[in-house]
C-alpha positions in Angstrom: 5.6 19.5 -3.9 5.5 15.7 -3.7 2.2 14.3 -2.7 0.8 10.8 -2.3 -3.0 10.6 -2.1 -4.7 7.5 -0.8 -8.3 6.4 -1.1 -10.5 3.4 -1.0 -10.5 2.5 2.7 -13.7 1.6 4.6 -15.6 -1.0 6.6 -15.9 -4.5 5.2 -16.9 -7.9 6.6 -14.5 -10.7 7.0 -14.0 -12.5 3.7 -14.7 -9.3 1.8 -12.6 -7.2 -0.5 -11.3 -3.6 -0.8 -9.1 -1.8 -3.3 -6.9 1.0 -2.1 -5.5 3.6 -4.5 -2.4 5.8 -4.2 -1.9 8.6 -6.7 1.5 10.3 -6.8 2.2 13.8 -7.9 4.9 16.4 -7.8 7.6 14.6 -9.6 8.1 11.5 -11.8 7.9 8.2 -9.9 8.7 5.9 -12.8 12.0 4.9 -11.2 10.7 4.4 -7.7 9.7 1.5 -5.5 6.2 2.1 -4.2 5.4 0.4 -0.9 2.3 -0.3 1.2 2.5 -0.4 5.0 -0.1 -0.6 7.7 -0.4 0.3 11.3 -2.9 -1.1 13.8 -3.5 0.7 17.1 -0.7 0.1 19.6 1.4 -1.7 17.0 4.4 -0.7 14.9 4.1 0.1 11.3 4.1 -3.1 9.3 5.3 -3.8 5.7 2.5 -5.1 3.4 4.1 -5.2 0.0 5.9 -3.2 -2.7 6.1 -2.8 -6.5 9.2 -2.0 -8.5 8.1 0.2 -11.4 11.3 -0.1 -13.3 11.9 -3.9 -13.1 8.9 -5.2 -15.0 6.5 -4.2 -12.2 7.8 -7.0 -10.0 6.1 -7.2 -6.6 7.0 -8.5 -3.2 4.6 -9.2 -0.3 4.7 -9.9 3.4 3.9 -13.5 4.3 0.8 -12.4 6.2 -0.9 -11.1 3.0 0.7 -13.2 0.3 -2.0 -14.9 -1.8 -4.7 -12.5 -0.6 -3.3 -9.0 -1.5 -2.1 -7.8 -5.0 -0.3 -4.7 -5.9 -0.6 -3.2 -9.4 0.1 0.1 -11.1 -1.3 2.3 -13.8 1.6 4.3 -15.1 -0.6 6.7 -17.1 -2.4 7.7 -14.0 0.7 7.6 -11.7 -1.3 5.4 -9.5 -0.6 2.2 -7.5 -3.3 -0.1 -6.3 -3.6 -2.5 -3.4 -6.3 -5.1 -4.0 -7.2 -6.8 -0.8 -9.2 -10.0 -0.9 -10.3 -12.5 1.8 -9.9 -9.8 4.4 -9.5 -10.8 8.0 -10.2 -8.9 11.2 -6.4 -8.8 11.8 -6.0 -6.8 8.6 -7.7 -3.9 10.4 -5.3 -0.9 10.3 -4.5 2.4 8.8 -2.9 1.7 5.4 -0.2 3.9 4.0 1.5 4.1 0.6 5.1 5.3 0.4 7.6 6.2 -2.3 11.1 7.6 -2.8 14.3 6.7 -1.0 15.7 3.2 -1.3 12.5 1.3 -1.0 12.3 -2.1 0.5 10.4 -3.6 3.5 11.7 -1.1 6.1 9.5 1.9 6.5 12.5 4.2 7.2 13.7 3.5 3.6 11.0 5.7 2.1 11.0 9.5 1.7 7.4 10.2 1.0 4.2 9.0 2.6 0.5 9.3 2.1 -1.9 10.5 4.8 -3.2 7.0 5.4 -6.6 5.4 4.9 -8.5 3.4 7.5 -9.5 -0.2 6.7 -11.7 -2.0 9.2 -12.7 -5.6 8.9 -15.5 -6.8 11.1 -15.9 -10.4 12.2 
């Protein structure tokens, strides 16, 4: 059974940092694109960034987080990280990791999803 387990969310003041983790299990993910998305109340799920495990761990970010967020991976732990710095109140959302499928910036391109972790940034 494929499972993505997220952790690391919480409450932080504006300008602070958080690191989210997403650990994958159930099958090898070494050929996958791993994506991060977020969804704020009343809004659609939004692409945050992705990492391509096969192509030298290249990454791609949404403009809204570029320069503030960094995605990395630990292959030995089958874990992907989302380091979030200089957080803003508008970053408040439930954050999800995703894997499988074609990958990309469209949420419907992924087959597997984590349960989500809440990030709240206070002003």
